[in-house]
KOLZAVO-847394 format. One record per residue (C-alpha): residue number from 1; residue in three letters; x negated, y, z. Coordinates in Angstrom, 3 decimals. Example, Ala and Ser with C-alpha at 12.3 -4.5 7.8 and 13.67 -1.06 7.14 Angstrom:
! KOLZAVO-847394
{site 1,'ala',{-12.300,-4.500,7.800}};
{site 2,'ser',{-13.670,-1.060,7.140}};
END
This chain:
! KOLZAVO-847394
{site 1,'met',{35.412,-34.319,2.315}};
{site 2,'ala',{33.084,-31.251,2.127}};
{site 3,'asp',{29.961,-31.110,-0.056}};
{site 4,'thr',{26.827,-30.905,1.900}};
{site 5,'gln',{23.242,-30.540,0.715}};
{site 6,'gln',{20.044,-31.105,2.677}};
{site 7,'val',{17.455,-28.215,2.472}};
{site 8,'asp',{14.011,-28.870,3.201}};
{site 9,'glu',{12.594,-25.823,4.845}};
{site 10,'thr',{9.039,-27.320,5.155}};
{site 11,'asn',{8.140,-26.584,1.452}};
{site 12,'asp',{8.381,-22.874,2.271}};
{site 13,'ala',{6.392,-22.888,5.605}};
{site 14,'pro',{3.043,-22.716,3.775}};
{site 15,'gln',{3.968,-19.884,1.579}};
{site 16,'asp',{5.469,-18.010,4.614}};
{site 17,'ala',{2.376,-18.454,6.681}};
{site 18,'lys',{0.376,-17.342,3.775}};
{site 19,'ala',{2.419,-14.223,3.346}};
{site 20,'glu',{2.315,-13.558,7.113}};
{site 21,'arg',{-1.649,-13.716,7.013}};
{site 22,'lys',{-1.854,-11.287,3.951}};
{site 23,'ala',{0.549,-8.863,5.738}};
{site 24,'ala',{-1.610,-9.047,8.957}};
{site 25,'lys',{-4.654,-8.525,6.873}};
{site 26,'leu',{-3.242,-5.419,5.019}};
{site 27,'ala',{-1.993,-4.171,8.436}};
{site 28,'gln',{-5.406,-4.329,9.903}};
{site 29,'gln',{-7.058,-2.468,6.762}};
{site 30,'ile',{-4.163,0.226,7.110}};
{site 31,'gly',{-4.867,0.457,10.875}};
{site 32,'ala',{-8.712,0.949,10.140}};
{site 33,'phe',{-7.974,3.418,7.595}};
{site 34,'ser',{-5.656,5.345,10.021}};
{site 35,'lys',{-8.328,5.181,12.921}};
{site 36,'ala',{-10.942,6.683,10.565}};
{site 37,'his',{-8.853,9.538,9.321}};
{site 38,'gly',{-7.133,10.549,12.361}};
{site 39,'gly',{-3.876,8.872,11.587}};
{site 40,'ala',{-2.267,8.175,8.338}};
{site 41,'glu',{1.244,8.054,6.309}};
{site 42,'gly',{2.059,5.974,3.284}};
{site 43,'gln',{4.214,5.158,0.579}};
{site 44,'val',{4.864,1.644,-1.040}};
{site 45,'ala',{5.284,1.669,-4.985}};
{site 46,'tyr',{6.496,-1.603,-6.872}};
{site 47,'ile',{3.823,-2.091,-9.653}};
{site 48,'gly',{5.399,-5.027,-11.439}};
{site 49,'gln',{4.092,-8.559,-11.462}};
{site 50,'lys',{0.867,-7.456,-9.789}};
{site 51,'gly',{2.964,-6.679,-6.555}};
{site 52,'ala',{2.902,-3.324,-4.738}};
{site 53,'arg',{0.621,-0.534,-4.177}};
{site 54,'ile',{0.369,0.996,-0.579}};
{site 55,'val',{-0.879,4.723,-0.952}};
{site 56,'leu',{-2.372,5.872,2.259}};
{site 57,'val',{-2.908,9.614,3.283}};
{site 58,'gly',{-4.757,10.274,6.260}};
{site 59,'ala',{-4.381,13.367,8.626}};
{site 60,'asp',{-7.645,14.629,7.452}};
{site 61,'gly',{-6.544,14.651,3.916}};
{site 62,'gly',{-8.505,11.503,2.795}};
{site 63,'trp',{-6.560,8.829,0.933}};
{site 64,'gly',{-6.706,5.472,-0.385}};
{site 65,'asp',{-4.618,2.580,-1.450}};
{site 66,'leu',{-4.168,-1.045,-1.167}};
{site 67,'val',{-2.397,-3.722,-3.440}};
{site 68,'ala',{-0.398,-6.276,-1.875}};
{site 69,'pro',{0.963,-9.387,-3.807}};
{site 70,'thr',{4.488,-8.644,-3.387}};
{site 71,'tyr',{6.685,-5.593,-2.030}};
{site 72,'ala',{7.888,-7.415,0.802}};
{site 73,'ile',{4.492,-8.097,2.017}};
{site 74,'ala',{3.483,-4.480,1.563}};
{site 75,'glu',{6.610,-3.424,3.542}};
{site 76,'glu',{5.853,-5.705,6.298}};
{site 77,'ala',{2.246,-4.528,6.369}};
{site 78,'val',{3.019,-0.980,6.802}};
{site 79,'lys',{5.711,-1.909,9.327}};
{site 80,'lys',{3.016,-3.974,11.417}};
{site 81,'ala',{0.493,-1.135,11.169}};
{site 82,'gly',{3.098,1.396,12.559}};
{site 83,'ile',{2.525,4.256,10.147}};
{site 84,'thr',{5.168,6.630,8.900}};
{site 85,'val',{6.269,5.453,5.122}};
{site 86,'his',{7.751,7.936,2.586}};
{site 87,'glu',{10.033,7.126,-0.037}};
{site 88,'ala',{8.212,8.990,-2.685}};
{site 89,'phe',{4.774,10.373,-3.175}};
{site 90,'asp',{5.766,13.877,-3.559}};
{site 91,'gly',{6.413,17.366,-1.953}};
{site 92,'glu',{4.726,17.879,1.577}};
{site 93,'phe',{3.426,14.255,1.573}};
{site 94,'ala',{1.433,14.836,-1.895}};
{site 95,'ala',{0.442,18.163,-0.597}};
{site 96,'lys',{-1.567,16.615,2.269}};
{site 97,'val',{-4.030,14.909,-0.117}};
{site 98,'lys',{-7.352,16.728,-0.405}};
{site 99,'thr',{-9.323,16.112,-3.569}};
{site 100,'gly',{-12.851,17.104,-4.335}};
{site 101,'pro',{-15.046,17.269,-7.490}};
{site 102,'tyr',{-15.290,13.481,-7.811}};
{site 103,'glu',{-11.488,13.040,-8.284}};
{site 104,'trp',{-11.163,16.027,-10.520}};
{site 105,'thr',{-13.892,14.671,-12.784}};
{site 106,'arg',{-12.362,11.291,-12.785}};
{site 107,'met',{-8.781,12.126,-13.263}};
{site 108,'ala',{-8.900,15.157,-15.419}};
{site 109,'gly',{-12.536,15.547,-16.511}};
{site 110,'ile',{-11.851,14.841,-20.100}};
{site 111,'gln',{-8.984,17.502,-20.185}};
{site 112,'val',{-10.627,20.264,-18.447}};
{site 113,'gly',{-14.253,19.997,-19.903}};
{site 114,'gly',{-15.820,17.812,-17.228}};
{site 115,'pro',{-17.839,14.575,-18.002}};
{site 116,'ser',{-16.272,12.015,-19.713}};
{site 117,'asn',{-15.117,8.878,-18.045}};
{site 118,'ser',{-16.859,6.503,-20.179}};
END
């Protein structure tokens, strides 16, 4: 006689629906960014218990990021948004980012003599 086990799949349904809604909302935000910047490309990076970071770079060089609660949700969001996704944030992809004075003072201000970040 074979051992059988009944699996109650209804317990996962609310979590699956919540994840689907979150992915759809992120995809909508990615789409809005893409529209505002003449297109977009992205990269998904795992950031530990906080989830995953979706870095977006627009065709015009503008950039931004979003945080998803899980890597799977982030992957689903970029898939739904239909953008090109890069494995790493380097090379030609990173070179597309255009930074201005604000970014330089925020990221490297202390090291290059800019105003302090405090």
